[in-house]
C-alpha positions, 0 to 999 in steps of 0.5 A: 952690834956690828952684825945688826948694822950689816943686816939693817943695810942689806936691803941696799945690796941687790944680789941673790946672796944678800937676799938669802942672808937677809931671809936667813937673818929672820931665824937669828934672834940677835939680828931678827929685829933689824932684818924685819925692817930691811925686808920691807925696804928690800922686797916691798910691803906685800913680799915682806908681809908674808915673811913677817907674819910668821914671827907674830907667834915667836917665843920672844916677846920683843920679836912678837911685838916688833912683828906686829908693829911692822905688820901694822906699818906694812898694812898702812903702807899697802892701804896708801898704795905704797909698795914700800920697796926702795930703789926699785 
């Protein structure tokens, strides 16, 4: 649970190392659901989409479902003209 919360808040840390950890968290089934949301906050809709789209075919149905939901959210935000990244 603690790792999940840390990954969830990594979007606030503006360092290259934090970005690497966040992207690496996409391969960790324990924290990937939190990493998806943090990616959108950190990198914005367009950049996050390129990383999330690969999770739509993930073997875990929870991750596939979360990836599809986040892609819908990203597409909706892109259509509105929102970049999606916080604290730019």
